[in-house]
C-alpha positions as CSV (number, residue, x, y, z in Angstrom):
1,X,86.2,88.4,132.5
2,X,83.0,87.7,134.4
3,X,80.5,85.5,132.5
4,X,77.5,87.4,134.0
5,X,78.5,90.7,132.5
6,X,76.4,92.3,129.8
7,X,77.8,92.4,126.2
8,X,78.3,96.2,126.7
9,X,80.4,95.7,129.8
10,X,82.4,93.0,128.2
11,X,83.2,95.2,125.2
12,X,84.2,98.1,127.5
13,X,86.4,95.8,129.6
14,X,88.1,94.5,126.4
15,X,88.7,98.1,125.2
16,X,90.1,99.1,128.6
17,X,92.5,96.2,128.7
18,X,93.7,97.1,125.2
19,X,94.2,100.7,126.4
20,X,96.1,99.6,129.5
21,X,98.4,97.4,127.3
22,X,99.0,100.2,124.9
23,X,99.9,102.6,127.8
24,X,102.2,100.1,129.3
25,X,104.0,99.5,126.0
26,X,104.5,103.3,125.7
27,X,105.8,103.6,129.2
28,X,102.7,105.3,130.6
29,X,101.6,104.4,134.0
30,X,98.0,104.7,135.0
31,X,97.4,105.5,138.7
32,X,93.7,105.1,139.8
33,X,91.9,105.9,142.9
34,X,88.2,106.2,143.6
35,X,88.1,109.9,142.7
36,X,90.6,110.4,139.9
37,X,92.5,108.7,137.1
38,X,96.0,110.1,136.5
39,X,98.5,109.3,133.8
40,X,102.2,109.5,134.6
41,X,104.9,109.1,132.0
42,X,107.9,107.2,133.2
43,X,110.9,108.7,131.7
44,X,114.6,108.3,131.9
45,X,117.0,111.2,131.2
46,X,118.6,111.1,127.8
47,X,122.1,109.8,127.8
48,X,124.0,110.6,124.6
49,X,127.0,108.9,123.2
50,X,130.5,110.0,124.1
51,X,132.9,111.1,121.3
52,X,134.7,107.8,121.8
53,X,131.4,105.8,121.4
54,X,130.6,107.8,118.2
55,X,134.1,107.0,116.9
56,X,133.7,103.4,117.8
57,X,130.4,103.3,115.8
58,X,132.0,104.9,112.8
59,X,135.0,102.5,112.9
60,X,132.7,99.5,113.3
61,X,130.5,100.7,110.3
62,X,133.6,101.5,108.2
63,X,136.7,99.6,109.3
64,X,138.9,101.3,106.6
65,X,138.0,104.6,108.3
66,X,136.8,106.2,105.0
67,X,134.2,107.9,107.2
68,X,136.7,109.4,109.6
69,X,136.0,112.9,108.5
70,X,134.3,115.9,110.1
71,X,131.2,115.2,107.9
72,X,130.9,111.7,109.5
73,X,131.1,113.1,113.0
74,X,128.5,115.7,112.1
75,X,126.3,112.9,110.7
76,X,126.6,111.0,114.0
77,X,125.6,114.2,115.9
78,X,122.5,114.7,113.7
79,X,121.4,111.1,114.1
80,X,121.8,111.3,117.8
81,X,119.7,114.6,117.8
82,X,117.0,112.9,115.8
83,X,116.9,110.0,118.2
84,X,116.7,112.4,121.2
85,X,113.8,114.3,119.7
86,X,112.0,111.1,118.9
87,X,112.5,109.6,122.4
88,X,112.1,112.5,124.8
């Protein structure tokens, strides 16, 4: 930060830096040129679990396989759907 800046400019610079950090943390890339400012969201395609990976999770969570029922599989599907909605 330049020591010769006014307090107003220093405050604006600090807010801008916080904004850029927040965007970066959320996966938002800011592209600037002299005429425009554009926001671009970097996104990866959703990759769900395979049936085998779901079963592995269930077995790891419940080694005696008490959860090895259709209800448990449905629970895994619902959890995955909730994560998909939250992250896409």
